[in-house]
C-alpha positions, 0 to 999 in steps of 0.5 A, spaced: 821 232 288 823 226 286 829 221 290 834 223 286 833 231 286 833 230 294 840 226 293 842 232 289 840 237 294 844 233 299 850 232 295 850 240 295 849 241 302 854 236 303 859 239 299 858 246 302 859 243 309 866 240 306 867 246 303 866 251 310 871 245 313 876 246 308 876 254 310 877 253 317 883 248 316 886 254 312 886 257 319 892 253 321 899 256 321 903 252 316 901 248 310 902 241 314 898 243 320 893 245 315 893 238 311 892 234 318 888 238 321 881 235 323 877 240 319 881 239 313 880 231 313 873 232 314 872 237 309 875 232 304 871 226 306 865 230 305 867 232 298 868 225 297 861 223 299 858 229 296 861 226 289 858 219 291 851 223 292 852 227 286 853 220 281 847 217 284 843 223 282 846 223 275 842 216 274 836 220 273 837 227 273 840 230 266 847 232 267 845 239 263 841 240 269 844 237 275 851 241 274 848 248 273 844 246 279 850 246 283 851 253 281 847 254 288 853 252 292 856 259 289 850 262 293 852 259 299 859 260 299 858 267 299 854 267 305 858 263 308 864 266 307 860 273 310 857 270 316 862 265 318 869 268 316 867 275 315 868 275 308 866 283 305 860 282 300 859 288 295 854 289 291 857 287 284 857 280 288 850 281 290 848 282 283 852 276 280 849 272 286 842 274 284 844 273 276 846 266 279 840 265 282 835 267 277 839 262 272 839 256 277 831 257 278 830 257 270 834 251 269 830 247 274 823 249 271 825 246 265 825 239 268 
């Protein structure tokens, strides 16, 4: 795996950690509390860092491949939501996640 693919994976992971922190910050009682919560502020910072990493990855990975590969974050979001926040996952969602996974793998194999 080239360094640029590693950077793309790091961008996806960083984005997912940021998303998880944004969800954790949503537990605040009011909107202002949510905005000022350390979870939210750190999550926003990680999103910015993920964007910078994604920009670097785009230097060598075609956007038509890199952006669809970020769909792996949908799978991670569903799993994190289920295990960390007790959100339900139904059979239809599992089927959709399987289709997304298949598409990401097929796309990555074309490079």
